[in-house]
Biopython code that builds the backbone (N, CA, C, O; Angstrom):
import numpy as np
from Bio.PDB.StructureBuilder import StructureBuilder

atoms = [
    (1, "MET", "N", (173.290, 152.686, 58.540)),
    (1, "MET", "CA", (172.590, 152.225, 57.600)),
    (1, "MET", "C", (173.590, 151.629, 56.662)),
    (1, "MET", "O", (174.676, 151.968, 56.191)),
    (2, "GLN", "N", (172.514, 150.259, 56.556)),
    (2, "GLN", "CA", (173.240, 149.748, 55.301)),
    (2, "GLN", "C", (172.707, 150.042, 53.975)),
    (2, "GLN", "O", (171.556, 150.347, 53.663)),
    (3, "TYR", "N", (174.008, 149.862, 53.064)),
    (3, "TYR", "CA", (174.063, 149.882, 51.723)),
    (3, "TYR", "C", (173.932, 149.094, 50.963)),
    (3, "TYR", "O", (174.291, 148.015, 51.434)),
    (4, "PRO", "N", (173.482, 148.989, 49.650)),
    (4, "PRO", "CA", (173.047, 147.649, 48.551)),
    (4, "PRO", "C", (174.812, 147.331, 48.499)),
    (4, "PRO", "O", (175.811, 148.014, 48.728)),
    (5, "TRP", "N", (174.588, 146.063, 48.112)),
    (5, "TRP", "CA", (176.257, 145.288, 48.099)),
    (5, "TRP", "C", (177.058, 145.948, 46.967)),
    (5, "TRP", "O", (178.244, 145.625, 46.899)),
    (6, "HIS", "N", (176.581, 146.832, 46.062)),
    (6, "HIS", "CA", (176.920, 147.224, 44.788)),
    (6, "HIS", "C", (177.482, 148.702, 44.966)),
    (6, "HIS", "O", (178.169, 149.267, 44.115)),
    (7, "LEU", "N", (177.158, 149.171, 46.003)),
    (7, "LEU", "CA", (177.668, 150.912, 46.287)),
    (7, "LEU", "C", (179.114, 150.197, 46.982)),
    (7, "LEU", "O", (180.234, 150.653, 46.753)),
    (8, "TYR", "N", (178.889, 149.163, 47.745)),
    (8, "TYR", "CA", (180.527, 148.632, 48.276)),
    (8, "TYR", "C", (181.456, 148.013, 47.263)),
    (8, "TYR", "O", (182.589, 147.648, 47.573)),
    (9, "LEU", "N", (180.883, 147.882, 45.857)),
    (9, "LEU", "CA", (181.323, 147.351, 44.888)),
    (9, "LEU", "C", (182.374, 148.355, 44.577)),
    (9, "LEU", "O", (183.603, 148.335, 44.636)),
    (10, "MET", "N", (181.201, 149.529, 44.111)),
    (10, "MET", "CA", (182.054, 150.710, 43.409)),
    (10, "MET", "C", (183.023, 151.363, 44.554)),
    (10, "MET", "O", (184.021, 152.027, 44.275)),
    (11, "ALA", "N", (182.674, 151.136, 45.604)),
    (11, "ALA", "CA", (184.028, 151.713, 46.573)),
    (11, "ALA", "C", (184.883, 151.330, 46.591)),
    (11, "ALA", "O", (185.898, 152.019, 46.696)),
    (12, "GLY", "N", (184.895, 149.741, 46.476)),
    (12, "GLY", "CA", (186.151, 148.878, 46.097)),
    (12, "GLY", "C", (187.021, 149.331, 45.037)),
    (12, "GLY", "O", (188.153, 149.808, 45.121)),
    (13, "MET", "N", (186.095, 149.035, 43.737)),
    (13, "MET", "CA", (186.685, 149.587, 42.675)),
    (13, "MET", "C", (187.423, 151.365, 42.492)),
    (13, "MET", "O", (188.130, 151.802, 41.584)),
    (14, "TYR", "N", (187.046, 151.874, 43.408)),
    (14, "TYR", "CA", (187.829, 153.260, 43.047)),
    (14, "TYR", "C", (188.984, 153.113, 44.599)),
    (14, "TYR", "O", (189.701, 154.098, 44.770)),
    (15, "ILE", "N", (189.066, 152.469, 45.176)),
    (15, "ILE", "CA", (190.414, 152.082, 45.992)),
    (15, "ILE", "C", (191.115, 151.351, 45.631)),
    (15, "ILE", "O", (192.326, 151.530, 45.759)),
    (16, "ILE", "N", (190.693, 150.460, 45.156)),
    (16, "ILE", "CA", (191.883, 149.654, 43.904)),
    (16, "ILE", "C", (192.610, 150.374, 42.962)),
    (16, "ILE", "O", (193.805, 150.264, 42.690)),
    (17, "ALA", "N", (191.585, 151.290, 42.384)),
    (17, "ALA", "CA", (192.012, 152.082, 41.325)),
    (17, "ALA", "C", (192.899, 152.930, 41.766)),
    (17, "ALA", "O", (193.887, 153.185, 41.077)),
    (18, "GLY", "N", (192.731, 153.423, 42.799)),
    (18, "GLY", "CA", (193.532, 154.525, 43.460)),
    (18, "GLY", "C", (194.757, 154.014, 43.941)),
    (18, "GLY", "O", (195.816, 154.639, 43.994)),
    (19, "ILE", "N", (194.524, 152.628, 44.353)),
    (19, "ILE", "CA", (196.208, 151.770, 44.856)),
    (19, "ILE", "C", (197.091, 151.670, 43.888)),
    (19, "ILE", "O", (198.307, 151.862, 43.873)),
    (20, "MET", "N", (195.959, 151.187, 42.676)),
    (20, "MET", "CA", (197.080, 151.215, 41.287)),
    (20, "MET", "C", (198.087, 152.311, 40.849)),
    (20, "MET", "O", (199.189, 152.067, 40.358)),
    (21, "HIS", "N", (197.535, 153.658, 41.107)),
    (21, "HIS", "CA", (198.175, 154.742, 40.893)),
    (21, "HIS", "C", (199.884, 154.482, 41.495)),
    (21, "HIS", "O", (200.918, 154.987, 41.058)),
    (22, "PHE", "N", (199.748, 153.769, 42.336)),
    (22, "PHE", "CA", (200.882, 153.768, 43.453)),
    (22, "PHE", "C", (201.787, 152.531, 43.240)),
    (22, "PHE", "O", (203.005, 152.529, 43.422)),
    (23, "ILE", "N", (201.008, 151.432, 42.814)),
    (23, "ILE", "CA", (201.800, 150.027, 42.275)),
    (23, "ILE", "C", (202.195, 150.596, 40.505)),
    (23, "ILE", "O", (203.323, 150.350, 40.076)),
    (24, "LYS", "N", (201.507, 151.098, 39.899)),
    (24, "LYS", "CA", (202.024, 151.127, 38.627)),
    (24, "LYS", "C", (202.236, 152.460, 38.064)),
    (24, "LYS", "O", (202.016, 152.577, 36.859)),
    (25, "PRO", "N", (202.593, 153.405, 38.670)),
    (25, "PRO", "CA", (202.453, 155.035, 38.216)),
    (25, "PRO", "C", (202.923, 154.949, 36.682)),
    (25, "PRO", "O", (202.472, 155.748, 35.861)),
    (26, "LYS", "N", (203.683, 154.127, 36.385)),
    (26, "LYS", "CA", (204.258, 154.454, 34.856)),
    (26, "LYS", "C", (202.950, 154.228, 34.013)),
    (26, "LYS", "O", (202.982, 154.795, 32.920)),
    (27, "ALA", "N", (201.847, 153.545, 34.280)),
    (27, "ALA", "CA", (201.232, 153.202, 33.533)),
    (27, "ALA", "C", (200.442, 154.271, 33.245)),
    (27, "ALA", "O", (200.182, 154.445, 32.054)),
    (28, "TYR", "N", (199.789, 155.386, 34.422)),
    (28, "TYR", "CA", (198.900, 156.385, 34.310)),
    (28, "TYR", "C", (199.592, 157.283, 33.840)),
    (28, "TYR", "O", (198.952, 157.960, 33.035)),
    (29, "LEU", "N", (201.052, 157.733, 34.036)),
    (29, "LEU", "CA", (201.980, 158.751, 33.202)),
    (29, "LEU", "C", (202.120, 158.426, 31.815)),
    (29, "LEU", "O", (202.775, 159.139, 31.056)),
    (30, "ARG", "N", (201.442, 157.213, 31.390)),
    (30, "ARG", "CA", (201.914, 156.811, 30.015)),
    (30, "ARG", "C", (200.667, 157.836, 29.335)),
    (30, "ARG", "O", (200.781, 158.537, 28.329)),
    (31, "ILE", "N", (199.732, 157.716, 30.017)),
    (31, "ILE", "CA", (198.381, 158.151, 29.089)),
    (31, "ILE", "C", (198.147, 159.482, 29.681)),
    (31, "ILE", "O", (197.124, 160.086, 29.356)),
    (32, "MET", "N", (198.943, 159.982, 30.475)),
    (32, "MET", "CA", (198.215, 161.631, 30.737)),
    (32, "MET", "C", (198.702, 162.392, 29.661)),
    (32, "MET", "O", (199.727, 162.022, 29.090)),
    (33, "PRO", "N", (198.044, 163.509, 29.272)),
    (33, "PRO", "CA", (198.001, 164.550, 27.967)),
    (33, "PRO", "C", (199.708, 165.029, 28.680)),
    (33, "PRO", "O", (200.105, 164.691, 29.795)),
    (34, "ARG", "N", (200.398, 165.784, 27.779)),
    (34, "ARG", "CA", (201.524, 166.075, 27.701)),
    (34, "ARG", "C", (201.409, 167.822, 27.917)),
    (34, "ARG", "O", (202.320, 168.565, 28.281)),
    (35, "TYR", "N", (200.218, 168.141, 27.626)),
    (35, "TYR", "CA", (199.745, 169.505, 28.289)),
    (35, "TYR", "C", (199.308, 169.560, 29.200)),
    (35, "TYR", "O", (198.737, 170.648, 29.256)),
    (36, "LEU", "N", (199.117, 168.759, 30.521)),
    (36, "LEU", "CA", (199.052, 168.829, 31.644)),
    (36, "LEU", "C", (200.164, 169.050, 32.492)),
    (36, "LEU", "O", (200.812, 168.031, 32.735)),
    (37, "PRO", "N", (200.599, 170.200, 33.059)),
    (37, "PRO", "CA", (201.832, 170.183, 34.210)),
    (37, "PRO", "C", (201.571, 169.041, 35.277)),
    (37, "PRO", "O", (200.531, 168.557, 35.725)),
    (38, "HIS", "N", (203.239, 168.736, 35.571)),
    (38, "HIS", "CA", (202.911, 168.062, 36.850)),
    (38, "HIS", "C", (202.146, 166.825, 36.519)),
    (38, "HIS", "O", (200.988, 166.618, 36.884)),
    (39, "PRO", "N", (202.980, 165.903, 35.698)),
    (39, "PRO", "CA", (202.194, 164.480, 35.762)),
    (39, "PRO", "C", (202.725, 163.935, 36.652)),
    (39, "PRO", "O", (202.433, 164.657, 37.604)),
    (40, "LYS", "N", (203.323, 163.137, 37.026)),
    (40, "LYS", "CA", (203.410, 162.979, 38.478)),
    (40, "LYS", "C", (202.760, 163.160, 39.704)),
    (40, "LYS", "O", (202.176, 162.332, 40.403)),
    (41, "GLU", "N", (202.965, 164.495, 39.884)),
    (41, "GLU", "CA", (202.319, 164.881, 41.078)),
    (41, "GLU", "C", (200.515, 164.551, 40.751)),
    (41, "GLU", "O", (199.717, 164.041, 41.537)),
    (42, "LEU", "N", (200.246, 165.054, 39.296)),
    (42, "LEU", "CA", (198.634, 164.211, 38.981)),
    (42, "LEU", "C", (198.551, 163.111, 39.305)),
    (42, "LEU", "O", (197.660, 162.774, 40.084)),
    (43, "VAL", "N", (199.384, 162.282, 38.846)),
    (43, "VAL", "CA", (198.805, 160.664, 38.936)),
    (43, "VAL", "C", (198.866, 160.549, 41.187)),
    (43, "VAL", "O", (198.111, 159.941, 41.946)),
    (44, "PHE", "N", (199.843, 161.248, 41.430)),
    (44, "PHE", "CA", (199.794, 160.767, 42.901)),
    (44, "PHE", "C", (198.180, 161.297, 43.374)),
    (44, "PHE", "O", (197.336, 160.557, 43.879)),
    (45, "TRP", "N", (197.987, 162.881, 43.045)),
    (45, "TRP", "CA", (196.829, 163.088, 44.040)),
    (45, "TRP", "C", (195.630, 162.517, 43.077)),
    (45, "TRP", "O", (194.616, 162.460, 43.771)),
    (46, "SER", "N", (195.402, 162.138, 41.935)),
    (46, "SER", "CA", (194.495, 161.478, 41.492)),
    (46, "SER", "C", (194.300, 159.922, 42.291)),
    (46, "SER", "O", (193.190, 159.409, 42.435)),
    (47, "GLY", "N", (195.478, 159.342, 42.733)),
    (47, "GLY", "CA", (195.325, 158.267, 43.358)),
    (47, "GLY", "C", (194.793, 158.566, 44.691)),
    (47, "GLY", "O", (193.772, 157.951, 44.998)),
    (48, "ILE", "N", (195.266, 159.359, 45.513)),
    (48, "ILE", "CA", (194.517, 159.563, 46.610)),
    (48, "ILE", "C", (193.211, 160.064, 46.567)),
    (48, "ILE", "O", (192.473, 159.665, 47.467)),
    (49, "VAL", "N", (192.642, 161.003, 45.570)),
    (49, "VAL", "CA", (191.491, 161.229, 45.807)),
    (49, "VAL", "C", (190.353, 160.076, 45.433)),
    (49, "VAL", "O", (189.136, 160.143, 45.608)),
    (50, "GLU", "N", (191.019, 159.164, 44.949)),
    (50, "GLU", "CA", (190.113, 158.036, 44.110)),
    (50, "GLU", "C", (189.858, 157.300, 45.652)),
    (50, "GLU", "O", (188.755, 157.010, 46.115)),
    (51, "ILE", "N", (191.309, 157.065, 46.366)),
    (51, "ILE", "CA", (191.145, 155.670, 47.732)),
    (51, "ILE", "C", (190.145, 157.192, 48.128)),
    (51, "ILE", "O", (189.031, 157.080, 47.615)),
    (52, "ILE", "N", (190.281, 158.270, 48.754)),
    (52, "ILE", "CA", (189.271, 159.027, 49.418)),
    (52, "ILE", "C", (188.020, 158.779, 49.624)),
    (52, "ILE", "O", (187.353, 158.614, 50.645)),
    (53, "LEU", "N", (187.575, 158.770, 47.481)),
    (53, "LEU", "CA", (186.194, 159.263, 47.692)),
    (53, "LEU", "C", (185.478, 157.489, 47.717)),
    (53, "LEU", "O", (184.405, 157.211, 48.253)),
    (54, "GLY", "N", (186.294, 156.587, 47.078)),
    (54, "GLY", "CA", (186.133, 155.188, 47.519)),
    (54, "GLY", "C", (185.295, 154.903, 49.098)),
    (54, "GLY", "O", (184.144, 154.588, 49.401)),
    (55, "LEU", "N", (186.653, 155.228, 49.929)),
    (55, "LEU", "CA", (186.201, 154.863, 51.533)),
    (55, "LEU", "C", (185.262, 156.033, 51.925)),
    (55, "LEU", "O", (184.846, 156.006, 53.083)),
    (56, "GLY", "N", (184.903, 156.964, 51.201)),
    (56, "GLY", "CA", (183.710, 158.173, 51.630)),
    (56, "GLY", "C", (182.383, 157.302, 51.344)),
    (56, "GLY", "O", (181.437, 157.390, 52.126)),
    (57, "LEU", "N", (182.329, 156.523, 50.298)),
    (57, "LEU", "CA", (181.186, 155.921, 49.936)),
    (57, "LEU", "C", (180.622, 155.192, 50.626)),
    (57, "LEU", "O", (179.394, 155.125, 50.665)),
    (58, "CYS", "N", (181.389, 154.505, 51.301)),
    (58, "CYS", "CA", (180.912, 153.545, 52.748)),
    (58, "CYS", "C", (180.676, 154.366, 54.106)),
    (58, "CYS", "O", (180.681, 153.739, 55.165)),
    (59, "PHE", "N", (180.489, 155.617, 54.104)),
    (59, "PHE", "CA", (179.836, 156.249, 55.283)),
    (59, "PHE", "C", (178.922, 157.123, 55.173)),
    (59, "PHE", "O", (179.072, 158.014, 54.335)),
    (60, "ALA", "N", (177.663, 157.081, 56.054)),
    (60, "ALA", "CA", (176.819, 157.961, 55.603)),
    (60, "ALA", "C", (176.944, 159.564, 55.725)),
    (60, "ALA", "O", (176.169, 160.288, 55.100)),
    (61, "PRO", "N", (177.816, 160.014, 56.442)),
    (61, "PRO", "CA", (178.284, 161.079, 56.560)),
    (61, "PRO", "C", (179.035, 161.998, 55.529)),
    (61, "PRO", "O", (178.942, 163.215, 55.370)),
    (62, "THR", "N", (179.713, 161.177, 54.952)),
    (62, "THR", "CA", (180.348, 161.308, 53.568)),
    (62, "THR", "C", (180.062, 160.936, 52.277)),
    (62, "THR", "O", (180.643, 161.373, 51.284)),
    (63, "LYS", "N", (179.233, 160.189, 52.283)),
    (63, "LYS", "CA", (178.455, 159.267, 50.936)),
    (63, "LYS", "C", (178.229, 160.420, 49.882)),
    (63, "LYS", "O", (178.865, 160.458, 48.829)),
    (64, "ALA", "N", (177.169, 161.469, 50.277)),
    (64, "ALA", "CA", (176.753, 162.098, 49.166)),
    (64, "ALA", "C", (177.776, 162.945, 48.511)),
    (64, "ALA", "O", (177.564, 163.047, 47.303)),
    (65, "ILE", "N", (179.149, 163.786, 49.064)),
    (65, "ILE", "CA", (179.771, 164.377, 48.920)),
    (65, "ILE", "C", (180.893, 163.434, 48.165)),
    (65, "ILE", "O", (181.486, 163.946, 47.215)),
    (66, "SER", "N", (181.184, 162.198, 48.508)),
    (66, "SER", "CA", (181.966, 161.521, 47.658)),
    (66, "SER", "C", (181.200, 161.337, 46.219)),
    (66, "SER", "O", (181.834, 161.578, 45.192)),
    (67, "ILE", "N", (179.612, 160.839, 46.139)),
    (67, "ILE", "CA", (179.407, 160.666, 45.204)),
    (67, "ILE", "C", (179.442, 162.144, 44.039)),
    (67, "ILE", "O", (179.704, 161.999, 42.845)),
    (68, "TRP", "N", (179.216, 163.125, 44.494)),
    (68, "TRP", "CA", (179.573, 164.244, 43.799)),
    (68, "TRP", "C", (181.167, 164.731, 42.893)),
    (68, "TRP", "O", (181.479, 165.384, 41.898)),
    (69, "GLY", "N", (181.869, 163.901, 44.025)),
    (69, "GLY", "CA", (183.459, 163.905, 44.032)),
    (69, "GLY", "C", (183.875, 162.863, 43.206)),
    (69, "GLY", "O", (185.000, 162.984, 42.721)),
    (70, "ILE", "N", (183.185, 161.799, 42.916)),
    (70, "ILE", "CA", (183.469, 160.665, 41.993)),
    (70, "ILE", "C", (183.186, 161.018, 40.827)),
    (70, "ILE", "O", (184.034, 160.812, 39.959)),
    (71, "ILE", "N", (181.797, 161.712, 40.430)),
    (71, "ILE", "CA", (181.317, 162.395, 39.324)),
    (71, "ILE", "C", (182.226, 163.631, 38.937)),
    (71, "ILE", "O", (182.538, 163.439, 37.762)),
    (72, "LEU", "N", (182.631, 164.471, 39.253)),
    (72, "LEU", "CA", (183.660, 165.591, 38.945)),
    (72, "LEU", "C", (184.646, 165.114, 38.767)),
    (72, "LEU", "O", (185.257, 165.760, 37.915)),
    (73, "MET", "N", (185.387, 163.982, 39.242)),
    (73, "MET", "CA", (186.552, 163.189, 38.778)),
    (73, "MET", "C", (186.516, 162.676, 37.853)),
    (73, "MET", "O", (187.346, 162.960, 36.989)),
    (74, "LEU", "N", (185.332, 161.486, 37.578)),
    (74, "LEU", "CA", (185.160, 161.157, 36.076)),
    (74, "LEU", "C", (184.706, 162.281, 34.784)),
    (74, "LEU", "O", (185.016, 162.053, 33.615)),
    (75, "VAL", "N", (184.170, 163.130, 35.077)),
    (75, "VAL", "CA", (184.034, 163.859, 34.239)),
    (75, "VAL", "C", (185.208, 164.585, 33.886)),
    (75, "VAL", "O", (185.189, 165.059, 32.751)),
    (76, "VAL", "N", (186.581, 164.863, 34.813)),
    (76, "VAL", "CA", (187.617, 165.474, 35.021)),
    (76, "VAL", "C", (188.763, 164.190, 33.870)),
    (76, "VAL", "O", (189.719, 164.408, 33.126)),
    (77, "PHE", "N", (188.142, 163.114, 34.195)),
    (77, "PHE", "CA", (188.752, 161.764, 33.615)),
    (77, "PHE", "C", (188.624, 161.774, 31.896)),
    (77, "PHE", "O", (189.354, 161.209, 31.082)),
    (78, "LEU", "N", (187.395, 162.648, 31.659)),
    (78, "LEU", "CA", (187.228, 162.317, 30.120)),
    (78, "LEU", "C", (188.566, 162.953, 29.484)),
    (78, "LEU", "O", (189.042, 162.374, 28.507)),
    (79, "ILE", "N", (189.057, 163.848, 29.867)),
    (79, "ILE", "CA", (189.806, 164.748, 29.070)),
    (79, "ILE", "C", (191.278, 163.665, 28.808)),
    (79, "ILE", "O", (191.868, 163.895, 27.753)),
    (80, "VAL", "N", (191.818, 162.634, 29.620)),
    (80, "VAL", "CA", (192.341, 161.511, 29.501)),
    (80, "VAL", "C", (191.896, 160.638, 28.420)),
    (80, "VAL", "O", (192.655, 160.215, 27.548)),
    (81, "HIS", "N", (190.506, 160.346, 28.503)),
    (81, "HIS", "CA", (190.255, 159.269, 27.712)),
    (81, "HIS", "C", (189.924, 159.916, 26.174)),
    (81, "HIS", "O", (189.932, 159.226, 25.154)),
    (82, "VAL", "N", (189.664, 161.218, 26.199)),
    (82, "VAL", "CA", (189.659, 162.019, 24.836)),
    (82, "VAL", "C", (190.750, 162.068, 24.095)),
    (82, "VAL", "O", (190.774, 162.049, 22.864)),
    (83, "HIS", "N", (191.976, 162.153, 25.065)),
    (83, "HIS", "CA", (193.709, 162.341, 24.710)),
    (83, "HIS", "C", (193.923, 161.122, 24.199)),
    (83, "HIS", "O", (194.462, 161.124, 23.092)),
    (84, "MET", "N", (193.670, 160.102, 24.658)),
    (84, "MET", "CA", (194.107, 158.426, 24.438)),
    (84, "MET", "C", (193.582, 158.632, 22.949)),
    (84, "MET", "O", (194.489, 158.509, 22.125)),
    (85, "LEU", "N", (192.353, 158.912, 22.421)),
    (85, "LEU", "CA", (192.183, 158.875, 21.068)),
    (85, "LEU", "C", (192.999, 159.724, 20.227)),
    (85, "LEU", "O", (192.393, 160.001, 19.192)),
    (86, "SER", "N", (193.781, 160.072, 20.271)),
    (86, "SER", "CA", (194.438, 161.381, 19.404)),
    (86, "SER", "C", (195.572, 160.678, 18.976)),
    (86, "SER", "O", (196.409, 161.339, 18.361)),
    (87, "GLY", "N", (195.831, 159.258, 19.199)),
    (87, "GLY", "CA", (197.048, 159.164, 18.405)),
    (87, "GLY", "C", (197.501, 157.458, 19.017)),
    (87, "GLY", "O", (197.070, 156.881, 20.015)),
    (88, "LYS", "N", (198.541, 156.965, 17.963)),
    (88, "LYS", "CA", (198.850, 155.370, 18.684)),
    (88, "LYS", "C", (199.685, 155.487, 20.159)),
    (88, "LYS", "O", (199.397, 154.557, 20.913)),
    (89, "LYS", "N", (200.365, 156.160, 20.542)),
    (89, "LYS", "CA", (201.672, 156.829, 21.136)),
    (89, "LYS", "C", (200.459, 156.966, 22.555)),
    (89, "LYS", "O", (200.511, 156.236, 23.544)),
    (90, "ALA", "N", (199.508, 157.977, 22.357)),
    (90, "ALA", "CA", (198.499, 158.499, 23.140)),
    (90, "ALA", "C", (197.783, 157.348, 23.748)),
    (90, "ALA", "O", (197.590, 157.074, 24.932)),
    (91, "GLY", "N", (197.383, 156.648, 22.492)),
    (91, "GLY", "CA", (196.703, 155.343, 22.945)),
    (91, "GLY", "C", (197.038, 154.364, 24.107)),
    (91, "GLY", "O", (196.157, 153.752, 24.712)),
    (92, "ALA", "N", (198.392, 154.251, 24.384)),
    (92, "ALA", "CA", (199.184, 153.524, 24.594)),
    (92, "ALA", "C", (198.917, 151.868, 24.669)),
    (92, "ALA", "O", (198.727, 151.094, 25.608)),
    (93, "GLY", "N", (198.998, 151.710, 23.203)),
    (93, "GLY", "CA", (198.822, 150.669, 22.939)),
    (93, "GLY", "C", (197.862, 149.888, 22.922)),
    (93, "GLY", "O", (197.987, 148.867, 22.246)),
    (94, "ILE", "N", (196.440, 150.155, 23.758)),
    (94, "ILE", "CA", (195.400, 149.742, 23.783)),
    (94, "ILE", "C", (194.836, 150.062, 22.688)),
    (94, "ILE", "O", (195.023, 151.189, 22.229)),
    (95, "PRO", "N", (193.877, 148.973, 21.919)),
    (95, "PRO", "CA", (193.183, 149.114, 20.477)),
    (95, "PRO", "C", (192.221, 149.834, 20.651)),
    (95, "PRO", "O", (191.506, 149.791, 21.652)),
    (96, "LYS", "N", (192.043, 150.772, 19.471)),
    (96, "LYS", "CA", (191.127, 152.260, 19.379)),
    (96, "LYS", "C", (189.733, 151.601, 19.769)),
    (96, "LYS", "O", (189.139, 152.262, 20.620)),
    (97, "TRP", "N", (189.130, 150.557, 19.385)),
    (97, "TRP", "CA", (187.933, 150.024, 19.815)),
    (97, "TRP", "C", (187.631, 150.041, 21.359)),
    (97, "TRP", "O", (186.577, 150.365, 21.906)),
    (98, "ILE", "N", (188.479, 149.734, 21.772)),
    (98, "ILE", "CA", (188.406, 149.362, 23.258)),
    (98, "ILE", "C", (188.187, 151.376, 23.622)),
    (98, "ILE", "O", (187.180, 151.887, 24.113)),
    (99, "LEU", "N", (189.011, 151.853, 23.342)),
    (99, "LEU", "CA", (189.297, 153.572, 23.930)),
    (99, "LEU", "C", (188.338, 154.432, 23.649)),
    (99, "LEU", "O", (188.261, 155.525, 24.211)),
    (100, "ILE", "N", (187.398, 153.969, 22.629)),
    (100, "ILE", "CA", (186.122, 154.380, 22.064)),
    (100, "ILE", "C", (185.005, 153.897, 22.754)),
    (100, "ILE", "O", (184.220, 154.780, 23.099)),
    (101, "VAL", "N", (184.693, 152.696, 23.068)),
    (101, "VAL", "CA", (184.137, 151.764, 23.760)),
    (101, "VAL", "C", (183.848, 152.393, 25.823)),
    (101, "VAL", "O", (182.944, 152.340, 26.657)),
    (102, "ARG", "N", (185.145, 152.867, 25.741)),
    (102, "ARG", "CA", (185.316, 153.280, 27.072)),
    (102, "ARG", "C", (184.401, 154.758, 27.268)),
    (102, "ARG", "O", (183.831, 155.011, 28.329)),
    (103, "LEU", "N", (184.362, 155.702, 26.037)),
    (103, "LEU", "CA", (184.048, 157.077, 26.491)),
    (103, "LEU", "C", (182.376, 156.520, 26.801)),
    (103, "LEU", "O", (181.900, 156.737, 27.916)),
    (104, "PRO", "N", (181.636, 155.876, 25.851)),
    (104, "PRO", "CA", (180.295, 155.755, 26.870)),
    (104, "PRO", "C", (180.338, 155.028, 28.184)),
    (104, "PRO", "O", (179.441, 155.285, 28.986)),
    (105, "LEU", "N", (181.190, 154.222, 28.485)),
    (105, "LEU", "CA", (181.516, 153.615, 29.833)),
    (105, "LEU", "C", (181.799, 154.519, 30.538)),
    (105, "LEU", "O", (181.185, 154.307, 31.584)),
    (106, "GLN", "N", (182.470, 155.603, 30.649)),
    (106, "GLN", "CA", (182.760, 156.912, 31.852)),
    (106, "GLN", "C", (181.138, 157.107, 31.920)),
    (106, "GLN", "O", (180.579, 156.792, 32.971)),
    (107, "PHE", "N", (180.299, 157.662, 30.737)),
    (107, "PHE", "CA", (179.031, 158.227, 31.485)),
    (107, "PHE", "C", (177.971, 157.135, 32.201)),
    (107, "PHE", "O", (176.934, 157.554, 32.715)),
    (108, "GLY", "N", (178.218, 156.089, 32.197)),
    (108, "GLY", "CA", (178.074, 154.802, 32.833)),
    (108, "GLY", "C", (178.095, 154.745, 33.676)),
    (108, "GLY", "O", (177.102, 154.353, 34.289)),
    (109, "LEU", "N", (179.786, 155.260, 34.605)),
    (109, "LEU", "CA", (180.057, 155.551, 35.545)),
    (109, "LEU", "C", (179.571, 156.407, 36.195)),
    (109, "LEU", "O", (179.278, 156.244, 37.379)),
    (110, "ILE", "N", (179.391, 157.472, 35.565)),
    (110, "ILE", "CA", (178.925, 158.813, 36.560)),
    (110, "ILE", "C", (177.166, 158.686, 36.664)),
    (110, "ILE", "O", (176.470, 159.204, 37.537)),
    (111, "TYR", "N", (176.765, 157.969, 35.680)),
    (111, "TYR", "CA", (175.304, 157.709, 35.884)),
    (111, "TYR", "C", (174.973, 156.539, 37.265)),
    (111, "TYR", "O", (173.994, 156.588, 38.010)),
    (112, "TRP", "N", (176.162, 155.478, 37.313)),
    (112, "TRP", "CA", (176.025, 154.633, 38.023)),
    (112, "TRP", "C", (175.893, 155.299, 39.800)),
    (112, "TRP", "O", (175.027, 155.120, 40.657)),
    (113, "ALA", "N", (177.418, 156.256, 39.810)),
    (113, "ALA", "CA", (177.222, 156.902, 41.016)),
    (113, "ALA", "C", (176.285, 157.836, 41.409)),
    (113, "ALA", "O", (175.842, 157.833, 42.558)),
    (114, "TYR", "N", (175.827, 158.893, 40.309)),
    (114, "TYR", "CA", (174.666, 159.487, 40.400)),
    (114, "TYR", "C", (173.283, 159.042, 41.176)),
    (114, "TYR", "O", (172.551, 159.716, 41.901)),
    (115, "TRP", "N", (173.156, 157.201, 40.627)),
    (115, "TRP", "CA", (171.858, 156.498, 41.069)),
    (115, "TRP", "C", (172.004, 156.465, 42.704)),
    (115, "TRP", "O", (170.994, 156.380, 43.403)),
    (116, "TYR", "N", (173.156, 156.527, 43.203)),
    (116, "TYR", "CA", (173.162, 156.248, 44.749)),
    (116, "TYR", "C", (172.964, 157.423, 45.449)),
    (116, "TYR", "O", (173.082, 157.317, 46.670)),
    (117, "LEU", "N", (172.676, 158.597, 44.974)),
    (117, "LEU", "CA", (172.062, 159.613, 45.865)),
    (117, "LEU", "C", (170.619, 159.355, 45.986)),
    (117, "LEU", "O", (170.073, 160.416, 46.286)),
    (118, "GLN", "N", (169.876, 158.514, 45.893)),
    (118, "GLN", "CA", (168.743, 158.028, 46.144)),
    (118, "GLN", "C", (168.911, 157.410, 47.644)),
    (118, "GLN", "O", (168.076, 157.767, 48.475)),
    (119, "PHE", "N", (169.953, 156.493, 48.048)),
    (119, "PHE", "CA", (170.294, 155.858, 49.289)),
    (119, "PHE", "C", (170.205, 156.767, 50.254)),
    (119, "PHE", "O", (170.453, 156.456, 51.419)),
]
sb = StructureBuilder()
sb.init_structure("model")
sb.init_model(0)
sb.init_chain("A")
sb.init_seg("    ")
for serial, (resi, resn, name, xyz) in enumerate(atoms, 1):
    if name == "N":
        sb.init_residue(resn, " ", resi, " ")
    sb.init_atom(name, np.array(xyz, "f"), 0.0, 1.0, " ", f" {name:<3s}", serial, name[0])
structure = sb.get_structure()
């Protein structure tokens, strides 16, 4: 089955985001809330999960489970986005207005993933 081009765009976005966990792990470690255990492992495994879920979007047998996995992952990642609003150091030097805008954007990404369940 041929999927819309934007589903492949979403897949590519998550695959690239996952790869970035290995290219720039310090950037992800910097935003990891200190109360979460084993931050290096969390960065590693979240990168692996993003890559797997992105790839899973491209194949009919794994598309639905990948969509639900992405939705769950984005909900869990809200912890990091909210944490980044807690202070200057937690915000990693990103302007506060960008951090605030990211929260509704996260819900937009969740809806975008959910929308593909109809195909």
